[in-house]
N, C-alpha and C positions, 0 to 999 in steps of 0.2 A: 859271786856265783852261787846259786842255791844248789842244794844236794839233787843229783838226779835220780831219777826213779830207777832202781837197781833190783835186780832178781838174783837170789840165791836159792838153790833148789826150788821150792815151791812159795817162796816168801818173798815179797815185793815190798821195798821201803821207798816211801815218798815223803815229800815235805807237805805239812799240814796246810791247809788254806782256810780262810776265814768261815767257809761254808762247813768245815770239820767241828766247829765249837761244839755241837752236842755230842759229837762222837768221841772227841777228846776228853770232854768232861765225864762221859760215861766209862771211858777206858780208865782213865786216872782215879776214878772213884772205887775201882776194883781194889787200890791199895789201902791197907789200914794206915790212914794219916793221923791217927790218934786224935781225932776230933770228934766232937759231938755231931750227931747226924744233922741237926740245924744249923751247924757252923760250917759245914762243908761248902754249900754252894757259894757262900761269902768268900770262902778261902780260894775258890777255883775261879772267881770273878776276874781277878788280874790276868789269869791265863786266856780267858775269852777276849779280853780287851788287847792283849799283846798280838793275838792271832790278826788283828786288823792292821797290824804294822808291819811293813815289809819295804825292802830296799835291795840294791843291787849288791849288797855285801856279801860275805861269805857265809853267814849265818841266815837263817830262813826268815826271821822277824826281828830285825835290828840286833839287839844284844841277846835275843832269846833264840832257840833252834828247837821246833817242834816236828818230830817225825812219825809217821803212821806205818806200821806193818800190815799188809794185806795176804791174804791166802791166795792161792792160784786163782779163784773166782771172783777176787776183788774184794771180798769181805774184810773189815778191818778186825785184826785179831790183837794188836798190840801197839803201844804208843810210848814215846820218850819225850819227856819235856826238859829242857835245859835253859839255863840262865845264869846271871849274876846270883851269888848266895845273898839272903837277906841280911846275914850278919855282917856283910860288907858296909851296909848304910846304917849301922847302929854303933855311934860314935863311943859308945861303952864297951865295944868288942874290937873294933878295929880302928886305928887312928884315921882321922879325916883326911889327912895329908896322904895318906896312901890308897885313897879310894879309886882314884882313876887307874892307877896300876893294877890295883886288884880286880877291877871290873875288866881290863883289858887282857889280863893274864889268867885269871881262875874263873872256871866255870862249874857250875853244880848241875847235877842232875836233880830236878825236883821230883819227878815221878817216872817210873819205869814199870809198865803195867802189861800183862799179857792175859787174854781170857782163858779161863781155867782149862778148857777143852784143848787149848793149843801149848800148854805150858810143858816143859822139858823135851821141847823140840828144836829149840836152838833160837827162837824168835827174841827172846831178850838179848841173848849175846849178839845176835845180828843189829839190832837197836842200838845198842850200847857201841859195838864196833863202829857203826856208821857216824855216830855221835863224836867218838873220839877222833876219829880221822877228819872230821869237819874242822873240829875246835883245833887240832894240831895244825892243820892247814892254814887256819886264820891267826896262827901265831900264839896261841894259847900254850900254856906251860904245865897247866894243873887241871884235872878234872876231879871234883869232890862229890860226895853224896852221903846222906844218912841212910842207915838201914836196920832192920831188925836183927837182933843177934843171931837168929836162926839162918842167916844168909851170910854169915861170915866166910864159910867154905866156898860158897858159890863165887862171890867177888875175888875171894884168894885165887882162885883158879882163872880168873880174868886178869890177873896181875896187880890186884889193888891191895893196899895195905889198910887195915882196920885197926881201929884202936877207940877207946871210950872218948877220947879228946882229938881234936883236929889242932896240930901243933905246927907253927911256922915260924921261921926267923924272918924278920923284916929287914930291908936295907938300912933302917934306922937303928937296928941293933936290937930293938925290942922282939920279945917272944910272944907271938900271938898263939892263944890257947882258947879253943872254942869248946864248950861242953853243952850238950844237950841230953838231959837226963831221959832214960828210957830208949836212946838211940845209940847206935856206934856210928863213927864216922869212918868213911873210907876214902882213899885217895890215890890217884895213879899220876905219874909224870908222864906229860906229853912231850918233854924236849929234855936233851941231853944236859941242858943248863942246869937243870935242878938236880939235887940229890935228897937221899934221905940217910939222916944220922939220928943217933940217939942222944936226947938232951933230956935232962931230969928223969930218966928211965923210960921214955917214951919216944916212939919214932916221930921224927921232925923233919919237916920239909925244909931245905935250905936252898937257895940260889934260883929258886922260881920266878923272883921279881926282879932279879938283877937285869942290868942293861946289856 
């Protein structure tokens, strides 16, 4: 079941449709993705393609979830795009044997954007809350994201743990450690099955992939 259109004060959150491709790209382009301007369109092409895929599952577009926030007049003012993390499909970062379970349990926020005139009014929080609830209901145990260091306090207030590395113990006994220079990783448990412990001096997710 797709996320319903919901109202919170004067903010409405709805599922993005294929017709929202230009709007979604325009909003996500507000984020500093640390890409060259000429590389940005190509980086967002997969999102356009994913918008054309939908089914009757809990997420809006198969394994992806795209939401748009509108003001009281129906003008788009923010968006969030979520899906599997790219590192899951990199055998040098995550064991191939764990790929399916990672895709089914771990979701990543690829972009969270709000137009400048509507920032600091709760739009980003509302979008993130909707995404968390949808993934939690769909059986996901962990939501992750990358963020600029200046946003550490913002995500901490929303219950996220930030660190230079994303660390997770796998059922195989391996320690997964993801580092992306220039970014901080943040994560939030969506299920009581998981826990956060300290391994090698950094916060580490355990139990998120347990049956």
